[in-house]
N, C-alpha and C positions, 0 to 999 in steps of 0.2 A: 477372421480375427486381428485384428490390426493393434497396437503396442497399448495406443492411445483407450481405444473401447476395453482394455485391458484395465488397464489405473482405475479410468471410468468409474468400471464397475470393482473393480476393490476398490477405491477410496468411499463412494456408494456402501459398500456391504460395513466397511469400515466404522462409516459415520453413522447407517442408522443401527444398527447389532450391537458395535462398542461404544458408543458416545450416546444411543440414546435419539438421536435426531428423530424430528418429527420424517418418515419421508417424504411428504406430500410437500413441505416445507424445505425442502434438500431440493429438488425432484425445481418447486417453483424458484429457488435462487439461482438451482443450472441456468435454470432457461430464459431467467432475468439476463446475469451475465453473461448469457451468450444470444440476444438480444440485443443488451446497448453494446460489445461486439462490435464483431463480423461472425454473421451465422455458420459460418464454417471456414474453413481453407482447406490451398490438396498439396498435399507435402510432393512433389518426387525425390526416389528414395535411388539405391541403386540400381535395388530388383523389383521394383513395388511401386504407385501410387499410392500414396493416403491421405482418405477423407475423415476430416473427424473436428468436430467443432472446438474451438477456442478456449472453454473450459479447463477439456481435457486436454491443450498442450499446451497453457503455462504449467500447470500441475508436472507436466512431464520434463519439463525446466524446472521443475521449485520456482512457481512463481507463484506468488498469491494477489488478487488482484483486489486491494476493499475501496470500491468506489459508490456504497451506497451510505446510506444515513447506519449508525451502528445501531440494532437494536438486540435481543434478544437470540433473534432467529442470525442475524448473520452476525455474532459472535460465536453463536455455537456451531454455527458454519465453517467461520475459520478458527477455530480452536483447534476442531475436528483436522482439517488440510493441518496444520501447525502440527498436530500428534501424525496423521499419516506421515510426513513429507518426512519427517525425523525417524520410527520405526522401519522404511526406505535406507535411509541411510544416516547414520546418526554425523557421517560425518563431513558433507556438506550442506551450505550454505544455499540459507531459504532467503528471497528474497519478496518484499511483499511491501507493493506500488499500492500506495493512495492517495486515494483525491475522495475524499467524504467531507460530509460540511461536520461530523461528530456526531453525538446521537445522546444514550444512554449513559453515561459514568461506570454504571456497575456491571452495566455488560462489554461495555469497554474495556474493564480493568481486568476484570475475565480473560481476553484478550493479552493486554501486558503482561500480568502475571506467569501465562501457559510460553511465551517472548521469554519470559526470565529463565522458564527451569530447564527446557526443552536444549540439548548440546547441539544441536546448530546454530550456526550463527544466525539470527534474521536481519541480515541489511532492507532498510526500508529505503525507497525512493519517493516522493511528494513529487505527482502530475500534475498540478490544479492547484488541490486546494486541500489545508489541514487543519482545519477548525475544530478548536474547543477540544472530544478527547480524540477525534483523531489526532492531532498535536503532540498530545500526551503518547500513544503508541508512535507515532511518525519521530519524536526524539530518544526509543527506546529502541531503537534499534542497538545493535553492538558501534560504540565508540570507531568511528572510523570509516564508517561503512552507509552511516548516513545521509543520501545525499536530494537535490530538490533540482527540479527544469529551471527555467532561468525566473520564469514569470510565474510561480509558484507564489502563492502568500500563506503564508501560514496565524494561525489566531490564537492566542491564549485569553481566557478567560474567567471568571468563576462561576463554580455550575445553580443551575437555577435549578425552581423546580416549585410546583402546585403546592399549598401547603389549605384543609380545609375541616372538617369538624370541630369539632371540642377544643376549649384554650389547651386543654391540657395534651392534647393528641398534637397541639401544631406546635406546642414548647419540643414537642420528642421530636418530631418532622425538623424541624429546628436547627437542634443539635447537632442533628443526624447529618444534614445538609452541612451543616458548619466541617463538621468532621471529614466530609467527604471533603470537601475545597481542602481541606489543609491536607489529606494522603495528596494530593493533584499535587498541589502545591509543591512538598517533601519529593515526587516524581518528576517534576521539572527541575525541582534544583538541582538532585540529585546524578539527571543526566547535561544537565546543560551547566555545569556548574558555579551556577548564580548562586545566591542568598536565599531562603525564604523568605525571607522580606520583603524583596528585588520583586521577587515573581508575584509576591503577595500588596506592590505596590501596585505591580506594572499590570497584575491581572484582574485587578478590580475595576475596572472597566475592558472594554473591550479592548487588544493591545494587539495591533495588525500589523506583519510582520514582512518583508517582501525576499524571496529567498539567501540577498546577501543580506542581508538583516541578521537570514534565522542563524546563518555562522556565525555570527559577530556573537550574538545571546549566545550561541555552543548548545544550540536545540538541530542543526544540523553539522555534519564537517565539511560536504565540497556541494559548488553550483555546477551542476554535469553542464559545460557548455559547447554549443552546437555548431557543427565543424562547417566551415568557411564553403558554401559552393560558391559555382561560376555562375557571373552571368550570364542571360541568354545572348545573347550580341558578344558574347565571349567566347563561351561554346562553339554561337554561328561564325566567329574569325577563325579558332582556332580547326573546326573543320575543312575552314576553305584553304589554312594555312598549308593542311595537312595533303590537303589534295593535289596543290597546287607542288609540294614535295612529292609527292607519289609522279606526276606529271612532269619534272624535269626529269627527275631516275632515268621512266621511263626512253622521254627524249635521248638522254645521252646515252643509253643500252642501246 
């Protein structure tokens, strides 16, 4: 049994027995994550070669991948991952990669609160889109450790919800949506340095930002730059040049 299997089994026991997460929901999430990425990888080590699923390998590196719409099941599993990784090492950072259209505000706030109370720093990285509730989680990473890829997009807007039933029920629900909206705006304002009033004005309708604009807004700290790569023609010419140099040395000798 390799290290990956041990960690996966240990996390599964922790999630099911201590966090009361439905085992079927956990297995379904794990299978979906594996299917969405690469089913298995082969890792060569000095003494052996290990085959493992990507979900387990990411956990070994203290990486959480939030690549789903945020609902109760996803939030419970991400929360369990955060708590589990804290229990294994309170001093090492946790990296949360985000590519999500958002989702339930209540479920997302559960993840947010957990990010704030655990001891390890949570670094957030946007790899595609961080919209709505996902944008709140994106900016909630530790200041200085919030990054995004160059072509990422971030969206903030006010929460929405369906209302039906008696007039009194509609009024109660409307008040609750307004309260949640205020909480979300206060969270974004706190982590971005913007005023609540500005967040409220901008979030009144869909407010899209590029990665660079999100840096200026205070939602993230840095845009991850791509490393310059040689063009195929440059690689070809370098290979020819190196080959010619080698031949010249042989001729001289």
